N, C-alpha and C positions, 0 to 999 in steps of 0.2 A: 644680531651683533649688539654689544653693549657700547653705547654711546658714551663720551666722556660728559662731566658735569653739566658744561653749558647746554649739550643736546639733550642729556636725560633731563635736566631741569625742566624742558619742553622743548623739543626739537624745532619746531615752526617758528620758534621765537628766535632763533640765531640767524634769521636772514634778514634782520634789519629792516623790516617793514616792506619795501617795495621791490626788491630785485638784487641782482648782483653784477658788479663789475668787479673782478678780481683782479689784482696786481700783486703777484707772488714776488717777494723779495726786491720790491722797489716801486717807482711812479714818476709822473711827468708831462710837460709840453707846451705849446704855443696859445696865442690867442684865438678863440672862436668869435664867429659873428654874434652881433648883438641878439641876445635871446629874446623870445617873444615874453609878453608882459603875464600873460595867463599860465603860469606853470603850475602843475599840481605840486604837492608836497611829498617829501620822501616818505613820510610815514603815515601809516592808515590809522585815522583816528575816528572816522565817521563810522556808523553802525548802519546795516549788518556788514561785517567785514568780509563775509563771504561774496558779497556782489562786488567787492574790489578785486577778487582773484587771489587774495593773501591771507585766507583763514589759516588759523594754527595747524601744523601737520599733526595729525592723528597716528600715534606711535605704538602699537601693541607692547606690553610690557616684556613678552616673550623675545621681542626682537633686541632686548637691551641686554642679551646675556653675554655677548663677546664685546672686547674692547675695539674702538674704531680709531682709525689713523688717517691723516690727510693723505691725498695721492701723493705719490713719487714725483718730483719735479724733472723735467729733462735736463740734461747739462749743456751748459753754454759751450759754444764752439771754442771759445778762449780757453775755458777750463778742462779741456780734454786731455791735455799733456799731463802725463803722470810724473810727480815730483820724484826726483832721484832717490833711492833709496841709501841710507847711511852704510858705509862700508863695514864689514866685519870688526875690522881693526879699530875704527872709531867708536863702534858701539860696545866693543868689550872695554875699552878704555873709559867710557862714559859710566859704564855699570860699575867698573871697579872703584872708580872715584867716588861716585854715590854710596857704595857700600863702605868705604873707608869713612866719609863724612858723617854717615849715618851712625856707625859704630861709635865715633869720637864723640859726636854730640850728646848733650843730655836730652833726655824725654822732654818733650814739650807738647802741650795741648795743641791740637791743629786749630788756626785761626779760621773761623766760619767766613766763607765766601759771601762778598756783599750781594744783595739782591739789587739789580740795576732796574727800576722801573721807568718806562719811557714818559719824558715830560716835554720834549720839543722834537719836531720833525722838520727837515729840511730837504727839499727837492731841487738841486741846482737846475736840472732841465727845465722846470716851470717856474722857477723864482718864488718857491713856495717856502715860506719860515713861518711855523706857526707851533702854538702850544699843543702837548697832548695831555688831556685830562681822562679821568675814569669815565668811560662810557655810562649811560644811564640804563636802568632796567624798570620796566613797567608790567603789571599784570594784565592779562587780556582774559576774560571770561567768555567761553564758548560752548552753548549746551551744558551749563554746569560744570565744566573742567576749566581749571585756572591754568594759564600759562604764562611763561615771562618772556619777555622781547627785550633785546639788546635795542637801544637808540642811540642814534649819533647826536652829539651836542647842537643845542640850538644857537650856535654861535661860530664864528670862524675858528674852529678849533677840531682837533681829531680825537676821536674817543677810543681808548684803550680796553678790550675786553680783559677785566682784571683776572679772570679765570684761566685766561691764555698764559703762554710763558713771559717770563721777564727777558730782558736782554741778555746776550751773552752766554747762553746755556742752550742746551739741547732742547727743541722744542718749537711751538709755533707761536709768534707774537701777533695777535690780530688787533688792527687798527681800522676805525670805520670813519665815515664822514659824510655829509650832504654833497650833492653835487649841482642843486638847482635851487637851493634855499638857504638862508641864515649863513650868508658869507660865500656860500659854494666853494667851500674849502678844498674839496676833490673834483671840483669842474673840469678841469683838465687832465685829470688822471687817465682819460682814454686816450690822450696823446703820447703817452710815455712809449719807449722803444726798449726792446730788450737789450740788455747792456748799460741802460742808464742806471746812474747811483742815486741811493737815498741814504741819508744821515739821520739817525735816530740818537738823540742824547737823553741821557740821564745825569743830570746835574752837568759837571765840565767832563764826564766820561762820554765819549762818541763812538758808536757802532755804525759801521758802513756797510751798506748791502748794494749787491747788483741784480737788477732785474733779471730773472729766468724765464717768466712766463706771465703772458697778460690774456685774459680770457674774459669773454662776454657771454654770460649765461641765461639762457630763458628762465623766467621764474613766475611770473603772474599767468594763473589758469593752466600751470604745469601738472601733471600727475604726481602722486606721491613719490614715485619712484625718480622721478627727475629731481624734485625737489630735496629728497635725502641725499641724493649724489652731490647737489651743490652744496648742501651743508657739510659734506665731508671736507671741504676747504677749510673749514673753521676749527677742524677737530686737530688735537696734537699731532705732532710730526717727529720723525725720527731724526731729522737735521735741525740746524738751526736757520729758523725761518722768518721772514716777515710777510704778512698778508694783508693788503689794504682792499677795503670794502666799499664800494659806493653802489648807486643807482645808475642806470642808462636806460633809454637815451634821455637827453633833456627835457623833452615835453611830454614823456608818458610813463618812465619808470618802469617798463615791462621786464626788465633784465637787471 
């Protein structure tokens, strides 16, 4: 399969260091017990990386021939009802009105749609209101091969994968954040529930998402096949989607 640029750029780098807790189309929750003081970092910086269980993923070039897409999300129970279809009469009237207006109006160049880059994340369920900044990238060398890895911001902010979708368009908007260091911006992500709402701002424009799926994925020491399946959640999607990524659990970051 051909993986999109962030994955082709070096697939193992997309897993943001030490593991994945994915909240798809949202995030949230309540206070946790006081954490221990000797917690590991989210990112792997010490060598050798292989001893940490998060060495870069080796992907043969022959496997990059087909485009990849993020897995399909299950429907929410509250979204199962099909909206009523317009009646033939109203549809015909609409088409006639549009055709008449088009014929009467002078030809004009289309106005380009604005690009809504995320700059603020609000999750009411966990009282989170933080800025969104561009996620960092770092280069990692393993056995002479250079890989690139997404980094979460080292402050209380959320990182946007700049190669993922902007807001309000079809595609997968990917945000990452630490859960046990640097402000613990996603420390309560694991407490969110399906149906909770997430608000993402671009300036004064707000986009509201409802959580469809929360999943905890094994990452450390996992075989290539498992880690590639994990990485698929960060690929482009055929729907308008928000994916939040952090590590889990608090004291080991294995997922």
